[in-house]
Every structure is written in structure tokens, then in C-alpha cells.
A tleap script that builds the chain and sets N, CA, C and O, in Angstrom:
source leaprc.protein.ff14SB
mol = sequence {
  NMET HIE PRO LYS ASP ALA ALA MET ASP ALA
  CYS LYS MET ILE GLN LYS ASN THR VAL GLU
  LYS ARG LEU LEU ASN CYS ARG GLY LEU PRO
  ASN PHE GLY ILE SER PHE TYR CYS LEU ASN
  ALA LYS GLY GLN HIE ALA GLY VAL THR MET
  TYR GLY GLY ARG SER TYR ALA VAL CYS THR
  SER SER GLY ALA ARG ILE VAL PRO THR GLU
  ALA LEU LEU ALA GLY ALA PRO GLY CASP
}
set mol.1.N position { -13.820 8.402 5.346 }
set mol.1.CA position { -12.386 8.137 5.448 }
set mol.1.C position { -11.757 8.358 4.071 }
set mol.1.O position { -12.308 7.946 3.050 }
set mol.2.N position { -10.623 8.999 4.062 }
set mol.2.CA position { -9.889 9.217 2.804 }
set mol.2.C position { -9.374 7.861 2.306 }
set mol.2.O position { -9.030 7.003 3.118 }
set mol.3.N position { -9.317 7.657 0.995 }
set mol.3.CA position { -8.831 6.385 0.455 }
set mol.3.C position { -7.455 5.978 1.001 }
set mol.3.O position { -7.214 4.794 1.234 }
set mol.4.N position { -6.555 6.943 1.207 }
set mol.4.CA position { -5.235 6.607 1.742 }
set mol.4.C position { -5.352 6.013 3.147 }
set mol.4.O position { -4.688 5.025 3.461 }
set mol.5.N position { -6.186 6.607 3.983 }
set mol.5.CA position { -6.369 6.105 5.347 }
set mol.5.C position { -6.973 4.704 5.351 }
set mol.5.O position { -6.549 3.841 6.120 }
set mol.6.N position { -7.958 4.485 4.495 }
set mol.6.CA position { -8.592 3.173 4.409 }
set mol.6.C position { -7.601 2.107 3.949 }
set mol.6.O position { -7.569 1.004 4.495 }
set mol.7.N position { -6.800 2.438 2.950 }
set mol.7.CA position { -5.832 1.475 2.425 }
set mol.7.C position { -4.715 1.209 3.437 }
set mol.7.O position { -4.270 0.069 3.573 }
set mol.8.N position { -4.260 2.236 4.144 }
set mol.8.CA position { -3.238 2.047 5.184 }
set mol.8.C position { -3.770 1.143 6.289 }
set mol.8.O position { -3.058 0.268 6.782 }
set mol.9.N position { -5.031 1.359 6.677 }
set mol.9.CA position { -5.643 0.493 7.693 }
set mol.9.C position { -5.666 -0.958 7.233 }
set mol.9.O position { -5.417 -1.867 8.024 }
set mol.10.N position { -5.965 -1.176 5.955 }
set mol.10.CA position { -5.977 -2.541 5.417 }
set mol.10.C position { -4.579 -3.159 5.478 }
set mol.10.O position { -4.433 -4.318 5.865 }
set mol.11.N position { -3.557 -2.397 5.100 }
set mol.11.CA position { -2.180 -2.907 5.167 }
set mol.11.C position { -1.768 -3.212 6.602 }
set mol.11.O position { -1.114 -4.222 6.863 }
set mol.12.N position { -2.150 -2.336 7.532 }
set mol.12.CA position { -1.830 -2.563 8.947 }
set mol.12.C position { -2.504 -3.827 9.469 }
set mol.12.O position { -1.917 -4.578 10.249 }
set mol.13.N position { -3.745 -4.056 9.030 }
set mol.13.CA position { -4.467 -5.252 9.457 }
set mol.13.C position { -3.786 -6.507 8.906 }
set mol.13.O position { -3.664 -7.510 9.609 }
set mol.14.N position { -3.351 -6.448 7.666 }
set mol.14.CA position { -2.642 -7.584 7.066 }
set mol.14.C position { -1.344 -7.839 7.816 }
set mol.14.O position { -1.017 -8.987 8.119 }
set mol.15.N position { -0.601 -6.777 8.118 }
set mol.15.CA position { 0.652 -6.930 8.858 }
set mol.15.C position { 0.399 -7.553 10.227 }
set mol.15.O position { 1.115 -8.468 10.633 }
set mol.16.N position { -0.602 -7.068 10.932 }
set mol.16.CA position { -0.920 -7.571 12.277 }
set mol.16.C position { -1.325 -9.040 12.259 }
set mol.16.O position { -0.976 -9.796 13.165 }
set mol.17.N position { -2.059 -9.438 11.233 }
set mol.17.CA position { -2.586 -10.805 11.172 }
set mol.17.C position { -1.671 -11.789 10.456 }
set mol.17.O position { -2.003 -12.970 10.352 }
set mol.18.N position { -0.537 -11.333 9.966 }
set mol.18.CA position { 0.428 -12.236 9.345 }
set mol.18.C position { 1.338 -12.760 10.443 }
set mol.18.O position { 2.282 -12.093 10.867 }
set mol.19.N position { 1.031 -13.975 10.894 }
set mol.19.CA position { 1.760 -14.541 12.032 }
set mol.19.C position { 2.465 -15.863 11.701 }
set mol.19.O position { 3.317 -16.320 12.463 }
set mol.20.N position { 2.115 -16.465 10.580 }
set mol.20.CA position { 2.779 -17.727 10.205 }
set mol.20.C position { 4.237 -17.454 9.869 }
set mol.20.O position { 4.556 -16.552 9.095 }
set mol.21.N position { 5.111 -18.248 10.462 }
set mol.21.CA position { 6.551 -18.058 10.311 }
set mol.21.C position { 6.985 -18.051 8.847 }
set mol.21.O position { 7.873 -17.284 8.473 }
set mol.22.N position { 6.380 -18.885 8.021 }
set mol.22.CA position { 6.764 -18.978 6.613 }
set mol.22.C position { 6.422 -17.709 5.834 }
set mol.22.O position { 6.938 -17.500 4.736 }
set mol.23.N position { 5.561 -16.865 6.390 }
set mol.23.CA position { 5.163 -15.624 5.725 }
set mol.23.C position { 5.896 -14.396 6.264 }
set mol.23.O position { 5.613 -13.272 5.851 }
set mol.24.N position { 6.848 -14.612 7.195 }
set mol.24.CA position { 7.573 -13.507 7.808 }
set mol.24.C position { 9.029 -13.485 7.380 }
set mol.24.O position { 9.632 -14.536 7.161 }
set mol.25.N position { 9.599 -12.284 7.260 }
set mol.25.CA position { 11.014 -12.169 6.945 }
set mol.25.C position { 11.822 -12.179 8.246 }
set mol.25.O position { 11.262 -12.388 9.322 }
set mol.26.N position { 13.112 -11.957 8.150 }
set mol.26.CA position { 13.982 -12.016 9.328 }
set mol.26.C position { 13.690 -10.904 10.330 }
set mol.26.O position { 14.093 -10.999 11.489 }
set mol.27.N position { 12.989 -9.843 9.898 }
set mol.27.CA position { 12.617 -8.750 10.805 }
set mol.27.C position { 11.264 -9.006 11.480 }
set mol.27.O position { 10.811 -8.197 12.289 }
set mol.28.N position { 10.618 -10.138 11.143 }
set mol.28.CA position { 9.306 -10.438 11.695 }
set mol.28.C position { 8.174 -9.703 10.997 }
set mol.28.O position { 7.070 -9.597 11.531 }
set mol.29.N position { 8.453 -9.193 9.797 }
set mol.29.CA position { 7.458 -8.477 8.999 }
set mol.29.C position { 7.017 -9.351 7.827 }
set mol.29.O position { 7.721 -10.295 7.467 }
set mol.30.N position { 5.860 -9.052 7.225 }
set mol.30.CA position { 5.403 -9.842 6.079 }
set mol.30.C position { 6.479 -9.947 4.991 }
set mol.30.O position { 7.128 -8.963 4.638 }
set mol.31.N position { 6.644 -11.153 4.479 }
set mol.31.CA position { 7.634 -11.429 3.440 }
set mol.31.C position { 6.973 -11.409 2.053 }
set mol.31.O position { 7.317 -12.201 1.175 }
set mol.32.N position { 6.036 -10.502 1.881 }
set mol.32.CA position { 5.325 -10.370 0.610 }
set mol.32.C position { 4.847 -8.926 0.488 }
set mol.32.O position { 4.760 -8.196 1.475 }
set mol.33.N position { 4.549 -8.547 -0.705 }
set mol.33.CA position { 4.022 -7.214 -0.951 }
set mol.33.C position { 2.562 -7.282 -1.349 }
set mol.33.O position { 2.096 -8.290 -1.881 }
set mol.34.N position { 1.857 -6.220 -1.090 }
set mol.34.CA position { 0.467 -6.096 -1.519 }
set mol.34.C position { 0.217 -4.625 -1.801 }
set mol.34.O position { 0.776 -3.758 -1.129 }
set mol.35.N position { -0.608 -4.342 -2.779 }
set mol.35.CA position { -0.907 -2.958 -3.150 }
set mol.35.C position { -2.406 -2.747 -3.223 }
set mol.35.O position { -3.156 -3.635 -3.628 }
set mol.36.N position { -2.830 -1.560 -2.826 }
set mol.36.CA position { -4.228 -1.154 -2.935 }
set mol.36.C position { -4.279 0.155 -3.706 }
set mol.36.O position { -3.497 1.069 -3.445 }
set mol.37.N position { -5.195 0.239 -4.649 }
set mol.37.CA position { -5.436 1.447 -5.417 }
set mol.37.C position { -6.887 1.808 -5.176 }
set mol.37.O position { -7.782 1.083 -5.610 }
set mol.38.N position { -7.137 2.913 -4.491 }
set mol.38.CA position { -8.479 3.236 -4.000 }
set mol.38.C position { -8.984 4.557 -4.556 }
set mol.38.O position { -8.212 5.481 -4.814 }
set mol.39.N position { -10.282 4.624 -4.732 }
set mol.39.CA position { -10.965 5.815 -5.237 }
set mol.39.C position { -12.300 5.913 -4.514 }
set mol.39.O position { -12.999 4.909 -4.373 }
set mol.40.N position { -12.666 7.102 -4.053 }
set mol.40.CA position { -13.984 7.247 -3.434 }
set mol.40.C position { -14.907 8.065 -4.338 }
set mol.40.O position { -14.499 8.517 -5.408 }
set mol.41.N position { -16.137 8.246 -3.902 }
set mol.41.CA position { -17.144 8.937 -4.710 }
set mol.41.C position { -16.811 10.413 -4.926 }
set mol.41.O position { -17.317 11.025 -5.867 }
set mol.42.N position { -15.973 10.989 -4.076 }
set mol.42.CA position { -15.573 12.392 -4.218 }
set mol.42.C position { -14.445 12.563 -5.235 }
set mol.42.O position { -14.073 13.689 -5.567 }
set mol.43.N position { -13.907 11.460 -5.725 }
set mol.43.CA position { -12.804 11.525 -6.673 }
set mol.43.C position { -11.435 11.524 -6.016 }
set mol.43.O position { -10.420 11.629 -6.703 }
set mol.44.N position { -11.393 11.408 -4.686 }
set mol.44.CA position { -10.107 11.302 -3.991 }
set mol.44.C position { -9.532 9.918 -4.270 }
set mol.44.O position { -10.271 8.936 -4.340 }
set mol.45.N position { -8.224 9.846 -4.427 }
set mol.45.CA position { -7.593 8.573 -4.766 }
set mol.45.C position { -6.320 8.389 -3.973 }
set mol.45.O position { -5.755 9.344 -3.439 }
set mol.46.N position { -5.876 7.148 -3.906 }
set mol.46.CA position { -4.618 6.835 -3.226 }
set mol.46.C position { -4.124 5.484 -3.688 }
set mol.46.O position { -4.900 4.609 -4.072 }
set mol.47.N position { -2.821 5.337 -3.642 }
set mol.47.CA position { -2.180 4.050 -3.872 }
set mol.47.C position { -1.319 3.751 -2.657 }
set mol.47.O position { -0.467 4.558 -2.285 }
set mol.48.N position { -1.532 2.610 -2.043 }
set mol.48.CA position { -0.808 2.231 -0.831 }
set mol.48.C position { -0.242 0.834 -1.015 }
set mol.48.O position { -0.923 -0.062 -1.513 }
set mol.49.N position { 0.996 0.656 -0.612 }
set mol.49.CA position { 1.640 -0.643 -0.704 }
set mol.49.C position { 2.220 -1.039 0.644 }
set mol.49.O position { 2.459 -0.190 1.503 }
set mol.50.N position { 2.442 -2.330 0.820 }
set mol.50.CA position { 3.084 -2.791 2.047 }
set mol.50.C position { 4.515 -2.257 2.090 }
set mol.50.O position { 4.970 -1.756 3.118 }
set mol.51.N position { 5.213 -2.369 0.964 }
set mol.51.CA position { 6.580 -1.860 0.816 }
set mol.51.C position { 6.595 -0.918 -0.372 }
set mol.51.O position { 5.782 -1.073 -1.283 }
set mol.52.N position { 7.497 0.055 -0.388 }
set mol.52.CA position { 7.523 1.102 -1.406 }
set mol.52.C position { 8.008 0.671 -2.777 }
set mol.52.O position { 8.218 -0.510 -3.050 }
set mol.53.N position { 8.179 1.675 -3.630 }
set mol.53.CA position { 8.735 1.452 -4.950 }
set mol.53.C position { 7.731 1.262 -6.061 }
set mol.53.O position { 8.100 0.815 -7.147 }
set mol.54.N position { 6.491 1.583 -5.829 }
set mol.54.CA position { 5.469 1.419 -6.866 }
set mol.54.C position { 4.855 2.778 -7.194 }
set mol.54.O position { 5.050 3.757 -6.475 }
set mol.55.N position { 4.121 2.811 -8.281 }
set mol.55.CA position { 3.385 4.006 -8.663 }
set mol.55.C position { 2.133 3.579 -9.408 }
set mol.55.O position { 1.982 2.415 -9.781 }
set mol.56.N position { 1.243 4.530 -9.618 }
set mol.56.CA position { 0.013 4.233 -10.348 }
set mol.56.C position { -0.352 5.437 -11.211 }
set mol.56.O position { 0.105 6.552 -10.961 }
set mol.57.N position { -1.162 5.208 -12.207 }
set mol.57.CA position { -1.587 6.267 -13.112 }
set mol.57.C position { -2.960 6.766 -12.700 }
set mol.57.O position { -3.824 5.984 -12.304 }
set mol.58.N position { -3.152 8.067 -12.796 }
set mol.58.CA position { -4.445 8.668 -12.482 }
set mol.58.C position { -4.713 9.771 -13.498 }
set mol.58.O position { -3.794 10.450 -13.956 }
set mol.59.N position { -5.965 9.937 -13.837 }
set mol.59.CA position { -6.356 10.984 -14.776 }
set mol.59.C position { -7.464 11.807 -14.119 }
set mol.59.O position { -8.531 11.285 -13.799 }
set mol.60.N position { -7.197 13.088 -13.926 }
set mol.60.CA position { -8.161 14.002 -13.320 }
set mol.60.C position { -8.450 15.130 -14.305 }
set mol.60.O position { -8.022 15.090 -15.458 }
set mol.61.N position { -9.171 16.115 -13.840 }
set mol.61.CA position { -9.453 17.267 -14.704 }
set mol.61.C position { -8.160 18.013 -15.058 }
set mol.61.O position { -8.134 18.796 -16.008 }
set mol.62.N position { -7.102 17.771 -14.299 }
set mol.62.CA position { -5.795 18.377 -14.579 }
set mol.62.C position { -4.987 17.582 -15.599 }
set mol.62.O position { -3.917 18.018 -16.024 }
set mol.63.N position { -5.494 16.428 -15.987 }
set mol.63.CA position { -4.793 15.583 -16.950 }
set mol.63.C position { -4.261 14.306 -16.324 }
set mol.63.O position { -4.470 14.044 -15.139 }
set mol.64.N position { -3.575 13.523 -17.129 }
set mol.64.CA position { -3.031 12.241 -16.674 }
set mol.64.C position { -1.661 12.446 -16.042 }
set mol.64.O position { -0.895 13.320 -16.449 }
set mol.65.N position { -1.366 11.621 -15.034 }
set mol.65.CA position { -0.048 11.665 -14.394 }
set mol.65.C position { 0.233 10.361 -13.666 }
set mol.65.O position { -0.671 9.569 -13.398 }
set mol.66.N position { 1.486 10.162 -13.358 }
set mol.66.CA position { 1.940 9.009 -12.583 }
set mol.66.C position { 2.171 9.494 -11.154 }
set mol.66.O position { 2.826 10.512 -10.931 }
set mol.67.N position { 1.626 8.754 -10.191 }
set mol.67.CA position { 1.701 9.147 -8.785 }
set mol.67.C position { 2.379 8.021 -7.998 }
set mol.67.O position { 2.022 6.856 -8.170 }
set mol.68.N position { 3.345 8.347 -7.144 }
set mol.68.CA position { 3.962 7.295 -6.324 }
set mol.68.C position { 3.002 6.815 -5.242 }
set mol.68.O position { 2.174 7.581 -4.750 }
set mol.69.N position { 3.118 5.567 -4.886 }
set mol.69.CA position { 2.304 5.028 -3.799 }
set mol.69.C position { 2.929 5.373 -2.462 }
set mol.69.O position { 4.108 5.719 -2.382 }
set mol.70.N position { 2.135 5.276 -1.425 }
set mol.70.CA position { 2.610 5.438 -0.048 }
set mol.70.C position { 2.885 4.046 0.494 }
set mol.70.O position { 2.092 3.127 0.285 }
set mol.71.N position { 3.991 3.890 1.180 }
set mol.71.CA position { 4.366 2.581 1.730 }
set mol.71.C position { 4.139 2.538 3.235 }
set mol.71.O position { 4.409 3.509 3.940 }
set mol.72.N position { 3.643 1.411 3.717 }
set mol.72.CA position { 3.493 1.212 5.149 }
set mol.72.C position { 4.852 0.932 5.795 }
set mol.72.O position { 5.168 1.469 6.857 }
set mol.73.N position { 5.656 0.077 5.136 }
set mol.73.CA position { 6.931 -0.359 5.705 }
set mol.73.C position { 8.095 0.051 4.811 }
set mol.73.O position { 7.964 0.127 3.589 }
set mol.74.N position { 9.220 0.311 5.435 }
set mol.74.CA position { 10.441 0.648 4.687 }
set mol.74.C position { 11.126 -0.622 4.194 }
set mol.74.O position { 10.927 -1.705 4.744 }
set mol.75.N position { 11.928 -0.473 3.160 }
set mol.75.CA position { 12.697 -1.598 2.640 }
set mol.75.C position { 11.897 -2.418 1.636 }
set mol.75.O position { 10.993 -1.916 0.968 }
set mol.76.N position { 12.257 -3.692 1.553 }
set mol.76.CA position { 11.617 -4.631 0.642 }
set mol.76.C position { 11.187 -5.863 1.433 }
set mol.76.O position { 11.676 -6.074 2.543 }
set mol.77.N position { 10.292 -6.676 0.895 }
set mol.77.CA position { 9.800 -7.837 1.638 }
set mol.77.C position { 10.911 -8.768 2.127 }
set mol.77.O position { 10.830 -9.290 3.239 }
set mol.78.N position { 11.922 -8.979 1.332 }
set mol.78.CA position { 12.962 -9.923 1.695 }
set mol.78.C position { 14.033 -9.377 2.642 }
set mol.78.O position { 14.916 -10.117 3.077 }
set mol.79.N position { 13.954 -8.078 2.959 }
set mol.79.CA position { 14.963 -7.470 3.836 }
set mol.79.C position { 14.829 -7.931 5.270 }
set mol.79.O position { 15.604 -7.510 6.129 }
savepdb mol mol.pdb
quit
């Protein structure tokens, strides 16, 4: 599994299992953010967040760069 797919699955599982009212926003979605930064043995990498607006640094044979994360949900936790 590609790191992005694994991290998205983790975010989806967290979203599905977040059922306590105090942890949900007015849309019924998690009222918190979480981020995963994953790397596999092949050197594939991904950054995944519950909500967008983050980035991470990666250094490959092409050099260092900043990469935006992929978000599971649109908006922000408090929306």
C-alpha cells in the first residue's frame, strides 16, 4: 500500500470511530486535527491530515522541498 493510502485509511478510521458528542463539530465531523507523515521502504512518502492547510519537508535525490499534505476533509475542525 502506498503511504498516502495507508494514512488516508487511518484518518477515515479515526473519523468513523469518533462518536462522542464532545469530539464532534456542528457538521458531525471530528472537532480536532491529526496529521500523519509516512515513508515506506521504497522511499515513497506522503503527508495526510484530517483537515488541510499543512505541509511537510522531504529530501530526495532531487533535493529538499516543501510538499503540501493531502486532506481527508474540507474546511477546518471548528467549521
